[in-house]
N, C-alpha and C positions, 0 to 999 in steps of 0.2 A: 404519425402518433406512435407507431410501434417502437422506433428508435428512442423517442422521449421516455417511453415506459421502461424500457431496458435500462437506460441510464439511470433513471430514478429508483428502480428496483436494485440496482447495483449499490446504492447508497443507503439501502434499507437496512443494513446490518451493522451494528456498532463495530464489529472488528474489522470490516472492510473500510470504514471511515477512518478508523486508527490506522490501517495500513497506508492509506493515502496521506495522512498527517505524518506518518514515518518517513515516507518516501520523499516529503517535501524537504527533508533534512539530509537525506543520503539515499544512496543506490543501496539496495540491500539484497540478500539471497534469502532463501526459504528458512534456512536454519536460523538465521538471524532474527526474522520476523517471529519465527516460532518461539525463540527466547524471549523476545519482547513481550509478546501477547500471552505467552504460557498456554498456549493451546497446541493440538497434536499437529504434526506435518501435514497429513492429508487434509485437515481443516484449513490451514494456511494455503495449500495448493488449490483447493476448491474456491476460497475467496479470491485469490489472484486470477483463476480462470475467468470468474464472473466479472472482476474488474477489467480484465484484459477484453473480454468480449464486448464490454460496454465501451471501451475506448479509453479507460483511464489510465492503465499502465501498459508498458511494453517491457521486453526482456531481450537480453543480449547474452549469448553464451561467451564465456571467457575462460578458456581451458577447462577445468573441472567445475567452474562455478556458472550459476545462471544469475545474472543480475537484473533485478527489476527495478524500474525507474518510472517516474510519472510520464505519462504521454504528452506530446505537445499541445494536444486538444485539436489539432488540424482535422481530424477525421470527423468531429462533430461539434457543431455550435453549442450543443447542450453541454457537453464535456468541458469545452473550452471556458465557458461561462462558470460552471459549477467549479472547475479547478481554480480559476482567478478568485472566486469568492471564498473557497475553502482555504486559502492562504491566509485569510483573515478570521474565518470563522473558528470557534472552538479553542482559540488560543488560551483562554481562560478556564477551560475545562479541566477538573481535576484529573480525570483518567488520562486524557490526552498529555496533560503536562507531565504526569508521572512516567509515561512511556517515553516521551521526548527527553526527559532528564536522564533516562537510563541508556539512551543510544550511543553515547560516545564509548561507554564501557562493553557494548555488545559487538564482539569481533568474531568473525568467522573462523579465524585461525584458531582462536581459544576453544569455540564450541566445537568444532570438528576434531579436535584433539582428543576429546573425551571418549 
């Protein structure tokens, strides 16, 4: 039951759900997520840590970048099931649609030049 509760708690914050929805579209670094969500970098990092501990996201270092992506769900049947369903859920939500629409214009190269 402990693993199930951890997974459900990870989805209990709207910003964490938005992060999952963004990562369905592309791998992203913290600065890109920060730009999309318009929240502070420490907040994005905290949300990512919670999602990682629950098994929703993984990361890979690529030079100076840390790329976050959705996990494959193999570590948890709860995560696997929820990730599969989240592909279809909230597609018509206005907040999610607004963020997803912005994603092509959010580029780390542009953000980090500032």
